[in-house]
N, C-alpha and C positions, 0 to 999 in steps of 0.2 A: 473631645469624648462625651457622651451623653450618658447620664446614669440617673437612676430612679430617684424621684423627690425626697423618699425615706431616707436612702442613702447619703442625698445633698445634706439632709435636716442633721443626719447623726456625723456628717463630715465637720460641718460648721458648728455643732455643740462640743466636738473635740477639740476643735481649734479655739474656741472660746473659752474651754475650760484650764488649757494645758498653757495658753497665753496670757489668760486674764486678760482677754482682748474686748473691746467696745464692738457693738453692732457694726458701727462705720467701718472699723480695721476689718472686720469681719467680712465684713461687703467688698472693700477695695481687695482683699486678698483674694475672695473667689471671683470675684468679676461681676457681681451680681449686685440689686438694688438694697439700699437698707430694708425698704418695706418688704423686700422678698426673704431675707434673713431674718428679720422681726417674725414674720409670717411661718416660716419653717420652725423655727424653733418654739414659737409660742401655740401654734394651729398643730403642725404634724408631728413634731417629736413627743408630745406625751403619748399620741397613740403606739408610737414605735419603741421608745425606751423610755418609760417613766422614771427610772432612778438617774439616768444621766439628765431629764429634763430638771428634775429638782435640783441637779447641781447647777445647771445653766440659769435657773429661775432666780437661784440665791446670788451670781454673779450679776445678773440684770438688775436686781433689784438694787445690787449696791452700787454698781454703775450708776443707776437712776440718783440714788442718793448724793453721789458726790459728782453728778455732773457740773452743778453751778461753782463749785471749786475750780474743776478743770475750764470752763469758761472764763473765769476771772484771771488765770493764770494765762491762757493765749492771750487776752486784753492786754495782760501786763505786758506780756511778752512783745507784742505788736507795738505797743507806745512806746517802751523802752530801746528795741531793737536789737533784740536778742534772736 
């Protein structure tokens, strides 16, 4: 089922806000690339729903600030065999 790009941008934003998800998790859930998710959220969403965009932007900034921690934890799990 195809739907508009604006609709997809809103659906992605709602998913990310409700689940506190990363761009990677949203891309996997919706079956699209990370680049597409990022483009939808940063370029299309502000024109469609500015309020929702502000919520998503705050969460994306938080995820960016924490990504080095998640990467370190993933490496730790890899080498400890967890």
